MDTraj code that builds the backbone (N, CA, C; nanometers):
import mdtraj as md
import numpy as np

residues = "THR SER GLY SER ASP GLY ASP THR ILE PHE THR PRO GLN ALA ASP SER THR SER THR ASN ALA THR GLY THR LEU ILE GLN SER ALA ASN THR VAL ALA SER ALA LYS THR LYS VAL GLY GLY THR MET LEU TYR LYS ASP ASN ALA GLY THR ALA THR LEU GLY THR ASP LEU LYS ILE TYR PHE SER CYS ASN ASN GLY GLY ALA TRP THR GLU ALA ALA SER TYR ASN ALA ILE THR PRO VAL TYR SER SER GLY ILE LYS MET VAL ARG LEU GLY GLU THR THR CYS THR SER GLY THR GLY ILE ILE TYR LYS ALA VAL TRP ALA ASN GLN SER SER GLY SER LYS GLU THR GLN LEU HIS GLY ILE GLY ILE ASN TYR".split()
xyz = np.array([
    [0.6649, 1.0074, -0.5738],
    [0.7797, 1.0945, -0.5609],
    [0.8677, 1.0428, -0.4495],
    [0.9950, 1.0718, -0.4556],
    [1.0870, 1.0272, -0.3522],
    [1.1257, 1.1433, -0.2638],
    [1.1241, 1.1205, -0.1338],
    [1.1660, 1.2222, -0.0385],
    [1.3158, 1.2148, -0.0185],
    [1.3712, 1.3141, 0.0478],
    [1.5151, 1.3199, 0.0680],
    [1.5660, 1.2077, 0.1587],
    [1.4785, 1.1472, 0.2368],
    [1.5214, 1.0396, 0.3252],
    [1.4951, 0.9009, 0.2671],
    [1.4573, 0.8957, 0.1396],
    [1.4356, 0.7674, 0.0736],
    [1.2932, 0.7178, 0.0773],
    [1.2039, 0.7839, 0.1511],
    [1.0650, 0.7417, 0.1543],
    [0.9986, 0.7716, 0.0210],
    [0.9106, 0.6844, -0.0210],
    [0.8332, 0.7071, -0.1415],
    [0.6893, 0.7298, -0.0996],
    [0.6306, 0.8380, -0.1463],
    [0.4940, 0.8728, -0.1084],
    [0.4093, 0.8859, -0.2338],
    [0.2941, 0.8206, -0.2367],
    [0.2057, 0.8237, -0.3518],
    [0.0624, 0.8277, -0.3018],
    [-0.0190, 0.9144, -0.3590],
    [-0.1596, 0.9215, -0.3243],
    [-0.2428, 0.9051, -0.4501],
    [-0.3081, 0.7895, -0.4676],
    [-0.3917, 0.7702, -0.5864],
    [-0.5223, 0.8473, -0.5742],
    [-0.5764, 0.8864, -0.6853],
    [-0.7057, 0.9529, -0.6893],
    [-0.8070, 0.8550, -0.7466],
    [-0.9149, 0.8322, -0.6745],
    [-1.0161, 0.7359, -0.7176],
    [-1.0997, 0.7928, -0.8312],
    [-1.1405, 0.7059, -0.9232],
    [-1.2317, 0.7427, -1.0305],
    [-1.3719, 0.7219, -0.9766],
    [-1.4425, 0.8293, -0.9512],
    [-1.5728, 0.8197, -0.8855],
    [-1.6841, 0.7769, -0.9805],
    [-1.6538, 0.7566, -1.1105],
    [-1.7587, 0.7206, -1.2048],
    [-1.7697, 0.5709, -1.2287],
    [-1.6784, 0.4907, -1.1760],
    [-1.6859, 0.3467, -1.1969],
    [-1.6611, 0.2722, -1.0669],
    [-1.7166, 0.1513, -1.0587],
    [-1.7016, 0.0688, -0.9400],
    [-1.6623, -0.0714, -0.9829],
    [-1.5626, -0.1296, -0.9173],
    [-1.5183, -0.2646, -0.9478],
    [-1.5083, -0.3448, -0.8190],
    [-1.5269, -0.4767, -0.8301],
    [-1.5151, -0.5636, -0.7140],
    [-1.3693, -0.5858, -0.6772],
    [-1.2782, -0.5686, -0.7736],
    [-1.1360, -0.5875, -0.7501],
    [-1.0583, -0.4760, -0.8191],
    [-0.9331, -0.4619, -0.7843],
    [-0.8489, -0.3625, -0.8498],
    [-0.7057, -0.3755, -0.8034],
    [-0.6125, -0.3247, -0.8842],
    [-0.4705, -0.3292, -0.8519],
    [-0.4066, -0.1967, -0.8884],
    [-0.3195, -0.1504, -0.8015],
    [-0.2402, -0.0301, -0.8261],
    [-0.0949, -0.0689, -0.8079],
    [-0.0096, -0.0374, -0.9065],
    [0.1329, -0.0674, -0.8963],
    [0.2104, 0.0625, -0.9100],
    [0.2975, 0.0870, -0.8139],
    [0.3812, 0.2065, -0.8161],
    [0.4709, 0.2037, -0.9392],
    [0.4972, 0.3204, -0.9953],
    [0.5902, 0.3280, -1.1080],
    [0.7325, 0.3018, -1.0592],
    [0.8215, 0.2754, -1.1537],
    [0.9600, 0.2390, -1.1218],
    [1.0256, 0.3388, -1.0266],
    [1.1045, 0.2857, -0.9347],
    [1.1739, 0.3657, -0.8345],
    [1.3096, 0.2996, -0.8103],
    [1.4158, 0.3578, -0.8623],
    [1.5490, 0.2979, -0.8507],
    [1.6251, 0.3593, -0.7343],
    [1.6862, 0.2735, -0.6524],
    [1.7659, 0.3185, -0.5378],
    [1.9134, 0.2887, -0.5649],
    [2.0019, 0.3503, -0.4886],
    [2.1457, 0.3448, -0.5147],
    [2.2089, 0.2077, -0.4926],
    [2.1592, 0.1310, -0.3944],
    [2.2196, 0.0004, -0.3662],
    [2.1102, -0.1035, -0.3443],
    [2.1440, -0.2293, -0.3682],
    [2.0470, -0.3385, -0.3563],
    [1.9919, -0.3485, -0.2140],
    [1.8624, -0.3743, -0.2034],
    [1.7925, -0.3889, -0.0753],
    [1.7236, -0.5240, -0.0696],
    [1.7032, -0.5736, 0.0541],
    [1.6295, -0.6991, 0.0754],
    [1.5210, -0.6842, 0.1812],
    [1.5055, -0.5649, 0.2374],
    [1.4041, -0.5398, 0.3407],
    [1.3302, -0.4115, 0.3064],
    [1.2004, -0.4131, 0.3258],
    [1.1182, -0.2945, 0.3029],
    [0.9990, -0.3000, 0.3987],
    [0.9497, -0.1859, 0.4378],
    [0.8320, -0.1742, 0.5236],
    [0.7712, -0.0380, 0.4969],
    [0.6813, 0.0058, 0.5814],
    [0.6248, 0.1383, 0.5591],
    [0.5009, 0.1656, 0.6402],
    [0.4276, 0.2649, 0.5929],
    [0.3031, 0.3085, 0.6563],
    [0.2035, 0.3405, 0.5465],
    [0.0777, 0.3068, 0.5682],
    [-0.0256, 0.3448, 0.4713],
    [-0.1397, 0.4163, 0.5421],
    [-0.2095, 0.4967, 0.4657],
    [-0.3300, 0.5656, 0.5107],
    [-0.4457, 0.5130, 0.4269],
    [-0.5533, 0.4676, 0.4935],
    [-0.6693, 0.4195, 0.4188],
    [-0.7966, 0.4574, 0.4926],
    [-0.9083, 0.4462, 0.4208],
    [-1.0378, 0.4800, 0.4797],
    [-1.1399, 0.3756, 0.4377],
    [-1.2209, 0.3336, 0.5345],
    [-1.3370, 0.2497, 0.5051],
    [-1.4486, 0.3442, 0.4639],
    [-1.4642, 0.3670, 0.3336],
    [-1.5667, 0.4592, 0.2856],
    [-1.7062, 0.4001, 0.3033],
    [-1.7153, 0.2673, 0.2933],
    [-1.8392, 0.1943, 0.3208],
    [-1.7979, 0.0571, 0.3727],
    [-1.8679, 0.0067, 0.4722],
    [-1.8320, -0.1221, 0.5300],
    [-1.6986, -0.1138, 0.6033],
    [-1.6459, -0.2283, 0.6405],
    [-1.5178, -0.2346, 0.7112],
    [-1.4281, -0.3360, 0.6420],
    [-1.3140, -0.2889, 0.5948],
    [-1.2193, -0.3765, 0.5250],
    [-1.1426, -0.4634, 0.6228],
    [-1.1089, -0.5821, 0.5784],
    [-1.0163, -0.6680, 0.6493],
    [-0.8835, -0.6579, 0.5748],
    [-0.7832, -0.5979, 0.6403],
    [-0.6523, -0.5852, 0.5766],
    [-0.5903, -0.7229, 0.5622],
    [-0.5289, -0.7474, 0.4489],
    [-0.4756, -0.8793, 0.4186],
    [-0.5763, -0.9650, 0.3442],
    [-0.7013, -0.9166, 0.3325],
    [-0.8052, -0.9851, 0.2553],
    [-0.8667, -0.8885, 0.1542],
    [-0.9303, -0.7827, 0.2034],
    [-0.9977, -0.6859, 0.1167],
    [-0.9014, -0.5829, 0.0589],
    [-0.7942, -0.5568, 0.1276],
    [-0.6868, -0.4705, 0.0791],
    [-0.5551, -0.5324, 0.1232],
    [-0.4708, -0.5640, 0.0251],
    [-0.3383, -0.6216, 0.0522],
    [-0.2328, -0.5300, -0.0072],
    [-0.1212, -0.5191, 0.0628],
    [-0.0063, -0.4439, 0.0126],
    [0.1085, -0.5415, -0.0086],
    [0.1709, -0.5331, -0.1255],
    [0.2854, -0.6160, -0.1601],
    [0.4053, -0.5260, -0.1854],
    [0.5242, -0.5778, -0.1582],
    [0.6480, -0.5064, -0.1863],
    [0.7321, -0.5875, -0.2837],
    [0.8119, -0.5162, -0.3628],
    [0.9119, -0.5794, -0.4494],
    [1.0394, -0.4976, -0.4393],
    [1.1522, -0.5658, -0.4304],
    [1.2829, -0.4989, -0.4311],
    [1.3485, -0.5089, -0.5680],
    [1.2860, -0.5824, -0.6609],
    [1.3442, -0.5988, -0.7942],
    [1.2458, -0.5563, -0.9039],
    [1.1812, -0.4418, -0.8832],
    [1.0910, -0.3789, -0.9805],
    [0.9769, -0.4690, -1.0263],
    [0.9231, -0.5502, -0.9368],
    [0.8085, -0.6336, -0.9692],
    [0.8432, -0.7715, -1.0197],
    [0.9709, -0.8077, -1.0190],
    [1.0106, -0.9428, -1.0596],
    [0.9583, -1.0470, -0.9622],
    [0.9489, -1.0105, -0.8353],
    [0.8950, -1.0978, -0.7308],
    [0.8224, -1.0089, -0.6296],
    [0.7010, -1.0473, -0.5920],
    [0.6201, -0.9708, -0.4963],
    [0.6075, -1.0485, -0.3660],
    [0.6114, -0.9766, -0.2528],
    [0.5919, -1.0362, -0.1215],
    [0.4926, -0.9497, -0.0450],
    [0.3874, -1.0137, 0.0092],
    [0.2891, -0.9366, 0.0866],
    [0.3538, -0.8821, 0.2134],
    [0.3105, -0.7640, 0.2544],
    [0.3589, -0.7034, 0.3784],
    [0.3522, -0.8061, 0.4909],
    [0.4576, -0.8115, 0.5717],
    [0.4673, -0.9107, 0.6783],
    [0.3562, -0.8954, 0.7815],
    [0.3078, -0.7724, 0.8030],
    [0.2001, -0.7487, 0.9001],
    [0.1344, -0.6147, 0.8721],
    [0.0133, -0.5990, 0.9271],
    [-0.0638, -0.4754, 0.9194],
    [-0.0987, -0.4370, 1.0630],
    [-0.0360, -0.3338, 1.1167],
    [-0.0578, -0.2957, 1.2558],
    [-0.1163, -0.1555, 1.2634],
    [-0.2357, -0.1456, 1.3193],
    [-0.3037, -0.0166, 1.3306],
    [-0.2271, 0.0778, 1.4221],
    [-0.2236, 0.2027, 1.3832],
    [-0.1654, 0.3084, 1.4647],
    [-0.2814, 0.3983, 1.5068],
    [-0.2960, 0.4221, 1.6355],
    [-0.4081, 0.5028, 1.6832],
    [-0.3588, 0.6408, 1.7248],
    [-0.4444, 0.7388, 1.7278],
    [-0.5878, 0.7336, 1.7009],
    [-0.6181, 0.7478, 1.5519],
    [-0.7427, 0.7189, 1.5159],
    [-0.7918, 0.7400, 1.3802],
    [-0.8121, 0.8895, 1.3614],
    [-0.7774, 0.9415, 1.2441],
    [-0.8004, 1.0832, 1.2161],
    [-0.9503, 1.1132, 1.2185],
    [-0.9873, 1.2369, 1.2484],
    [-1.1281, 1.2745, 1.2597],
    [-1.2043, 1.2520, 1.1288],
    [-1.1347, 1.2506, 1.0165],
    [-1.1989, 1.2273, 0.8870],
    [-1.2234, 1.0784, 0.8606],
    [-1.1841, 0.9908, 0.9548],
    [-1.2025, 0.8471, 0.9376],
    [-1.0855, 0.7784, 0.8708],
    [-0.9816, 0.8528, 0.8383],
    [-0.8633, 0.7929, 0.7765],
    [-0.7820, 0.7225, 0.8849],
    [-0.7437, 0.5998, 0.8538],
    [-0.6685, 0.5160, 0.9473],
    [-0.5237, 0.5035, 0.9014],
    [-0.4321, 0.4943, 0.9973],
    [-0.2907, 0.4759, 0.9668],
    [-0.2507, 0.3349, 1.0103],
    [-0.1748, 0.2673, 0.9234],
    [-0.1343, 0.1293, 0.9489],
    [0.0152, 0.1147, 0.9209],
    [0.0856, 0.0540, 1.0149],
    [0.2271, 0.0228, 0.9952],
    [0.2354, -0.1088, 0.9184],
    [0.3104, -0.1067, 0.8071],
    [0.3324, -0.2257, 0.7255],
    [0.4641, -0.2869, 0.7719],
    [0.4578, -0.4059, 0.8292],
    [0.5742, -0.4682, 0.8911],
    [0.6902, -0.4911, 0.7961],
    [0.8117, -0.4912, 0.8537],
    [0.9318, -0.5145, 0.7741],
    [0.9198, -0.6471, 0.7003],
    [0.9405, -0.6405, 0.5700],
    [0.9177, -0.7546, 0.4816],
    [1.0458, -0.7858, 0.4053],
    [1.0827, -0.9119, 0.3995],
    [1.2003, -0.9548, 0.3240],
    [1.1599, -0.9771, 0.1791],
    [1.2395, -0.9224, 0.0877],
    [1.2098, -0.9371, -0.0544],
    [1.3352, -0.9773, -0.1306],
    [1.3162, -1.0252, -0.2534],
    [1.4279, -1.0634, -0.3390],
    [1.5146, -0.9416, -0.3661],
    [1.6436, -0.9535, -0.3460],
    [1.7380, -0.8423, -0.3568],
    [1.7283, -0.7695, -0.4911],
    [1.7338, -0.6363, -0.4834],
    [1.7325, -0.5556, -0.6045],
    [1.7368, -0.4076, -0.5730],
    [1.7423, -0.3265, -0.6778],
    [1.7478, -0.1806, -0.6628],
    [1.6186, -0.1133, -0.7100],
    [1.5153, -0.1918, -0.7371],
    [1.3865, -0.1365, -0.7801],
    [1.2818, -0.1570, -0.6722],
    [1.2733, -0.0641, -0.5752],
    [1.1817, -0.0771, -0.4613],
    [1.0454, -0.0191, -0.5002],
    [0.9429, -0.1058, -0.5069],
    [0.8083, -0.0603, -0.5413],
    [0.7050, -0.1364, -0.4579],
    [0.5815, -0.0862, -0.4593],
    [0.4721, -0.1536, -0.3890],
    [0.3560, -0.1746, -0.4840],
    [0.2673, -0.2648, -0.4435],
    [0.1451, -0.2936, -0.5182],
    [0.0317, -0.3027, -0.4168],
    [-0.0804, -0.2380, -0.4453],
    [-0.2012, -0.2494, -0.3634],
    [-0.3028, -0.3310, -0.4423],
    [-0.3656, -0.4282, -0.3756],
    [-0.4634, -0.5144, -0.4408],
    [-0.5924, -0.5134, -0.3589],
    [-0.7029, -0.4764, -0.4234],
    [-0.8336, -0.4739, -0.3594],
    [-0.9137, -0.5964, -0.4017],
    [-0.9949, -0.6491, -0.3098],
    [-1.0874, -0.7590, -0.3386],
    [-1.2169, -0.7319, -0.2625],
    [-1.3225, -0.7965, -0.3041],
    [-1.4517, -0.7932, -0.2326],
    [-1.5117, -0.6532, -0.2194],
    [-1.4800, -0.5632, -0.3106],
    [-1.5346, -0.4277, -0.3039],
    [-1.6720, -0.4250, -0.3709],
    [-1.7634, -0.3479, -0.3139],
    [-1.8975, -0.3371, -0.3683],
    [-1.9528, -0.1989, -0.3365],
    [-1.9975, -0.1290, -0.4373],
    [-2.0471, 0.0072, -0.4208],
    [-2.1521, 0.0156, -0.3107],
    [-2.1249, 0.0988, -0.2110],
    [-2.2197, 0.1223, -0.1027],
    [-2.2106, 0.0260, 0.0132],
    [-2.1502, -0.0938, -0.0055],
    [-2.1440, -0.1879, 0.1060],
    [-1.9998, -0.2133, 0.1535],
    [-1.9015, -0.2130, 0.0633],
    [-1.7620, -0.2231, 0.1048],
    [-1.6778, -0.1457, 0.0039],
    [-1.6347, -0.0284, 0.0461],
    [-1.5507, 0.0563, -0.0380],
    [-1.4298, 0.0987, 0.0451],
    [-1.3122, 0.0513, 0.0052],
    [-1.1892, 0.0782, 0.0775],
    [-1.1041, 0.1730, -0.0052],
    [-1.0720, 0.2883, 0.0510],
    [-0.9933, 0.3893, -0.0197],
    [-0.8511, 0.3929, 0.0336],
    [-0.7541, 0.3875, -0.0560],
    [-0.6140, 0.4038, -0.0192],
    [-0.5803, 0.5518, -0.0354],
    [-0.5376, 0.6153, 0.0724],
    [-0.5088, 0.7591, 0.0682],
    [-0.3605, 0.7898, 0.0577],
    [-0.2728, 0.6958, 0.0885],
    [-0.1295, 0.7188, 0.0727],
    [-0.0461, 0.6068, 0.1302],
    [0.0763, 0.5963, 0.0786],
    [0.1728, 0.4987, 0.1296],
    [0.3086, 0.5656, 0.1361],
    [0.3805, 0.5412, 0.2452],
    [0.5209, 0.5794, 0.2568],
    [0.5988, 0.4517, 0.2809],
    [0.7038, 0.4261, 0.2012],
    [0.7802, 0.3032, 0.2200],
    [0.9221, 0.3359, 0.2682],
    [0.9735, 0.2470, 0.3505],
    [1.1088, 0.2597, 0.4063],
    [1.1912, 0.1415, 0.3611],
    [1.3155, 0.1666, 0.3310],
    [1.4055, 0.0574, 0.2906],
    [1.5471, 0.0898, 0.3319],
])
top = md.Topology()
chain = top.add_chain()
for i, resn in enumerate(residues, 1):
    res = top.add_residue(resn, chain, resSeq=i)
    for name in ("N", "CA", "C"):
        top.add_atom(name, md.element.get_by_symbol(name[0]), res)
traj = md.Trajectory(xyz[None], top)
């Protein structure tokens, strides 16, 4: 959904009946009024089991042209403190992308294993 200030917020719900070593989530189309070339944001995630390495076990990509070209977030910077529930907040650095009016993100998981490394994405807000 889009907020009045242009932020896009999405919270995926995990399927607790299946486990995969990898996975991808792509935001649905989101059209903005004028072409953009910069995007950044904030994400909320939780290490449900093990400890994820951001940029390896969980990567966030941005596209300004509805997925025509993807660029990984320029940086992942932790924001403290961690919530009491173990949810962590991370600033996704300003990222340059191919100009367009379709601002979307993609989350890509790798190296996940039931009980030993489970990384949950709880939400993303993007700024452009």
